[in-house]
Steps between C-alpha positions, in 0.01 A plus 500: 500500500724219610797411280542853364879460494485173304515434127132553413458759774766711330273515195162516672573762767571788258218385271252524788623846595460616141151350477382648832698824552270626775523183711726439799721193486670286763711186496584234756859389448789355695751627242685829500543580131303518180180649641318734264518869594202665669389177667451480874710209620419264787809299587363159587549137413179331387575213736475746792125497572509791743699728269272423204191561715639835614569613143153412375334655805689828451450525123152345463538447125224503239706270277760240598725361228680190625810427291751389762606138472789260483437453129782282370379143439855368502597683819183386674602137456780538755352788703171334585452646847592852389269474198204390714567769761512780243228379265249340737568646846550842342164467325333400826643797687399743226150354458437505875614863524274604215204311646541686829594850386400544133215256423356731231823495299553336163776239517693424182687176565765405246517123490649285222414275209734245656198386704361310201800268504404153377182638342717657228542145370138519381550820299474877558375584849200729552370630831270194513794259472565313828819603674760227543819659635819299464762704685555680830445843352169407339371321809582798721324737259196271487489520878524880480200512266296291742611713794385824339167346402438352846627783720371806314132575565257498211481881497870504408529481124768242418649489151746219432717496190702208371764628258707252308871550432592866460835666475674823412752754621569461870426129537793319657704204382308236695260502205572333169497777240686758715755227573559452128517873430736569790737222397500619139576856608794378711628280216481800264693711754769232536410430862400139436628231266269444201302222664138562605370293791140384458238266644223322312456671163216279378233649727236727344376795699254788463713815521387860536682830521466641852358825361207307349435337836506839673254632239267212590531582871411864436195410292369262764560746784326778306197277450501348846187685615284301257640161602338261751645441844719221366660507153772300326687578177775325310758719329657315207585524133353160417806424284760239598864595447773237509791607722742377235343730239530803726864419567559467125355850454743635757789312341426657161501843664829441684814667368708199614427134427481259791450134580208373707561267795235333716553567871319224691448734795278713275278210391181514706340176617134418420511723193179560307579477125256776399330764714258733323230725643158601369425869566168512313319632808743789537471592132121489506472692826755775438607483135857414601750343264883497501660787312857375500628219280741233614760676281448817705537300820828336396647824365406688815666245726824512301507880504439506877772246583756648260449837668514352848816302432663804341405721795642245745840489330776679696608834358832490314 
């Protein structure tokens, strides 16, 4: 696995170990913390082709789960070169290493629903919807998809998933709902004045709890042997949620009232008013559906950030 120390990796790594207790697990990471126990760790940056090639040659995996990415759309807008190096060059290095040393592996590439971009203007996006990326992050991930398809030989089973927005405990404040929850927790603790900084609240997005996304990953991986050499699945709820409505839910759950102020630095350019995915193929193929409501999602974020803020307070 790449990205095992990241937000989704922190959920998926233990879930994989629980699902396959007899398997051996390894991760490629350049970080030093947050790696799941009982994983063999290869310290390497994905942009280092030689180091990635060495890790794949030594381990010769049966399954490669590629999660690592620069995944913040907002951050990508001013870190274009870094985003392309991690997302595209990293994909090239990993795909080339697999093609040379583990061509019989199954590759599970986590892409993004952001690829549909302008096509969301025509309604919910299915796997047949043309991609039309509108930001640096999405363009780099579209390139990564093409790289895996072109570089991996046909005997390598490639599964690409395009999850839409997902969040939960462990996601950092670069993302909209954790940003709200973290600010509310600090306001409640008296660490911030009662003014919440926001971006565009009119946008509608398709939100999932990260645990539902991980469940989808596990179902697809378990059924990978019956899939063709190239497969693509959306992971989405199919239900648009207005950012303003989700913030209102958090506000009602807050123990302190607050004002809402628009911070222009948080307003993303080229915004798509509504982005909704169609996961009919995933439901029909694997019987997947989300188990967690948006109420569960909001409540879980507030609990996580209240605990984190409390734990970070200096001892009296």
